N, C-alpha and C positions, 0 to 999 in steps of 0.2 A: 233708221238703221238700228238705233238702240232698242226700239220696241221689238224689231224682228229678232234680235239676238236674245232678248229676254224670253220671247215665246219659244224659241228653239231650246233654250236651256231648261225651261219648264217641262217641255215635252220629253226631253232626255231623262230628267229627274223622275217623271211619272212612270216612264217605261222601266227604269231601274227599280223603283219601289214595287211596281206590279210584278216584275219578275222575281224579286226577292220574296214577295208574299206567297207566290205559288210554289216556291221551293220547300218541300216538306222534310228534307233530310238528305244526308249524303247517300248517294247510290254507289255501291261497289260490288265487284264480283269476288266470290270466295274461291280460294284455291281448293283443289281436291284434298280431302282430309288425309291426315297421316298421323299415326301413332309412332312414338319412338320405338326402336327395336327393343324387343323383350320388355315392353312396357309393363306387362302384367306379371306379378310374382305372387306366390302362395306360401303360406306358413308351413305347410307339410304336404308331402306327396303320398303319404300313407296314413289313413285315419281309421281307428277302430272305435266305433261308437258304443257307449254303454249307458245304462240308466243312471249309474252313479255320477256321471259327468254331464247329465243332460242339460243342466243350467249353466254350463261353462261354454265359452266361445271356443269351439274346437277347430275352426278353420277360418283363416283370415286371408283376404286378398287385398293387395295394394297395386296401384297402377299410376302411370304418368298421363297427363292430359293430352288429348289429341289437338293437333294444329290444323286450322282451316284458313290460315293467312291472316285475315282480320280477327276480330274478337267477337264472334257470334255467341249466342246463348246455346250451349251444348248440353244435352242430357245423356246420361250414361246408364247402361243396363248390363248387369252381370248375367250371362247366359250359361246354363248347365245342361249337358246332354250326354247321351251315350255315344261312343265312337261309331257304332253301327249306323245311328241315325244321321250323324254328321256326313257320313260317306254316301249313304243311299237316299237321304231325304233333305240334305243341305240344312241341317239344324231345324227341320220343320217341327219337331216335337220338343224343342228345347224349353226348359223352364226359365222364366225371366224374372229378375229381381231388380227393382228400381233402386238406384243409388242416389243418396241425398246430394243436393247441389254442392259442388266444391269439396265433397268428402274424399274422393279418390281412394276409397277403401270400402270393403264390405266384409262382415263377419257373420258366421252361422252359429247359433246356439246348438248344442248337441241334440236337444229334443226336436227342434225345428227341422234340422237336416235329416234326422231319422224318420220323422213323419213324411217328409218329401220322398225319401227313398222307398218307404213302404207304399206310398200312394202311387208311385210310378211302376211298381211291380218288381223291384229288384229283390233278389232272394236274401232274406235275413240270414245272418251268420256266415255269409259268403262274401269274399272280397270282390267288389265290383269296380270296373274301370269306368271313370267318368272324365269328361273334359269340360273346361271352363274358358270363357273369353269375355272381353268387354266390348260392347257395341256403343258407338258414339253417333248421336243424331243431332243435327242442327235444327233448332226450334224456329218455326215461323212466328213472327210477331202477332199475327192474327189468328193463330191456332190451326190453320190449315196444314195439310200434309206438306212436308218439306220436299223441295225438288233437289236438295243436296244429297248426294249418295252417302249413306252411312259408311263408317269405316270400323274396322275391328282390330283388336290387339292380337298378339301372339296367343296361341292356344296352350293351356297348361293342363297336364293330366294329373288326376288325383285318384288313388285307389282307396275306396271307402267300404268298410264293413259295417252294416247296420244290424240292429237287433229287432226281433219280432215283437210286435205289440199285441197284448190282449187288452180289452177294456173292461175294467171292473165297474160294478154298478152299486156303490154304496148309497144309502138313502135313509130317510126316516123310518121306513118299513123294517129296517134291520139294524137300527141304532147307529147309522152313519159310520160303520166300521168297514173300511176298505179291505182289511185282511180277511174278513169273513164274507165278503160280498160275492154274489154271482158274477160270472164272466160271460161276455160275448166276444167271439173270436173272429179272426179274419175269414172272409169267404174265399174259398179256394178259387184261384183264377180271376179274382176281382180285386185288384190292388186298392188298398185304402178303404175297403168296404167291410163292415162288421155287422153281424146279425145274430140274434139269439133270443131265448125266452126267459122271462123273469116273472115270478109270482109275487105281486106287490099287494100287501095288506095294510091295514091300519085304519081304514075308514076315512072317507072324504078325500080331499086333495092330498096327494103324496108327492113329496119332493125327493129328488135323487140327483146324482151326478155320474159322469163317466170319469174314471181315472186310469192312467196307463201303467199304474203300479199298485200293489196292495197297501198303499199308504197315502198320506196327504203331502208327501215331500216332493212329488214329481208333478207331471202335468195333470190337471183336472179340468174337465169340460163342463161349463155351466151354461146358462141360458143366454143366447145371443139375440133372441127375438126372432119372430117370424119363421119358426122352425129351424133356426140355426143354433149352433153352440159356439161358445167363446172359450178361449184358453186362459182368460183372465181369472186368476184364482179367486178374486172377489166377486165374480159374477154370481147371480142368483141361481138357484137350482132349476133343473129341468123338472117337469111334473106331469102327473096324470090326475084325472079328476075323480077317480074312484078305484076301489079294489079290483083286482082281476089278474088274469094270466096274460101277460103282454109280450108280443113280439116287439123287440127293440132293434132299431137299426141306427147305424152311424156311418156317415160317409166323410172320410178325412179329405177327399178331393174337393168337396163342396161345402164342408162344415155344416151339413144338414143331418137331422135326426128325425126319427118317427117312433111313436109308441102306438101299437094297434092291439086293443083288447081282443082276445080270442076265446071262443069255446069251440070244442072239436066234436066231430061225429064221423060216421061212415055212411057212404052213399053208393048205390049201384045195384044192379040186378042180382047180385049175390047176397044182398042184405034184405031185411024185412021190409024196408021202405021203398025198395027199388030205386030207380033214378029220379023219382019225384020227391022223396022225403028222406031227410037225414035221420039216421038212428043215432041219438046223442050219446056221447061218452061222458064219463064222470071223472073229475080231477081229484086225486088223493094227495094232499100236501105232504103227508108223511113219506110216501114213496116217490113223489114228484112225477107221477105218470098219469095218463088218461087211460081209462078202461071202459069196455062195454062187453056184456055177455048177450049173445044173440044167436038165433038159428040162421045158419048160412048154407048156401047151396053151391055145389061145385060148378054147375053149369051157369056161370055168371062171373062177374068181376066187380070190384069196388075201388073206391079211393077214400083217403082221409081228407076231410074238408073242414075249413074253419068258417064259423059264423053263417052257416047255411047259404053260402054264396060261392060262386066260382071266381074268387079273388085270390085266396090262399089255399092251395091243396097240394097233396103229394101223390105222385105215381111211383113207379119202381123201375130202376135201371136194369141193364143186362146182368149185373152182378148181384142182383137181389137187394139192393139198397134203396131206401126211399129217398126221393129227390123232389124238389119243388117242380110241379108242372106249371103252376101259376103262382106268381108272387109280385106285387107291385114294385118292390125294391130290386128284385133280381130278374124280372121279366118272365116270358113264357118259354117253356121247354117242351117242344113237340115230339121229342124222341123217346119219351117214357111210355111204359105199358101200365095197364091197370093191375091191381093186386087180385089174387084169387085164393080160394081155399082148396086143399087137395081132395076132400070128400065132403059130402053133405054132413051136417051135424051141428051141434051146439058148441059154440066157441067163445072163449074169453080172449078178447083182442086188446092188446096193450100198445099204446103209442107213447114213446119216451122222447121228450124234446128238451130235457133239462141240461144236457151237455151240448153247448153250442157247436154247431157244424158236425155233430156226430149223432144224428137222429136215427132212432131204431124202432122196430115194432116186433111184436110176438103174436103168433097165432097158436092158441092152445085149445085143442079139442077136449071138451069135458066128458 
């Protein structure tokens, strides 16, 4: 009888040990998340941005933690959107800003907020209505998507006036002087995108930077590696490998930039070379224009083309302005016409690209 009791006790003990070893942790169900009422507050409901305060924290948000019953790991995101998108697209185009763990606050520097507003296409110099909220997500321990429904704070409105940016291009080729540097300007209808032409000289590799003001006291953009730029003021310079007339582009949406060396010519059946051969133009650094003198025919048409290739070229719009028909940065525009001359004759043709986003041409019959 004693032996039977001992065997029974041992079996019970083994079952208890085996059961406890299989238990990996407490299992519990979370409550539906909830923020306290008016959890989110903002430091100001009207903000006017200016380059003089771009390094100041111009807008601060504070909020109270969300409750999910137990104490899961919760991540917080500040969302910014336009009222129209929240109504018609359920915050589908909202900008998202990750909040540090347990911070329960977020602040914007003036320059960062202004860059964002320019990048999403809000009109500089005009008061724009924006809305903000905090999103709370429960994190899964294994990194998979959470099955817990996220929750949101109250929405707070903020009226913000941004200022327009131009990008100055100081570099070794002009003495690193932002006040005297060429400018590349925003592309109309392409928020956050800048494009223009700069003549870079000096021999060999030439370094330069973009700055958003004609000095070194504001944001400057240096090399971020792999075709990107960095807003770290200590970052190295951007660079080109040789002298030349460069199309420079910068995209604040992606922090990417390009520099394409160009030479220009005219091509078409109105020109001496027809559609098979470019008639080259010559650049004059003193006047900052490209020119060619050639015999042209009325019964034909032509385009301005870079680098003897159909990658960068100009047509003409209905108002008589030259516009890009092809451009890797801006895409293809199939709505443009070719250019033409009014009568047969010898013409001096001028292409002026030195004022960013205001490109012009002249047809002068000799």
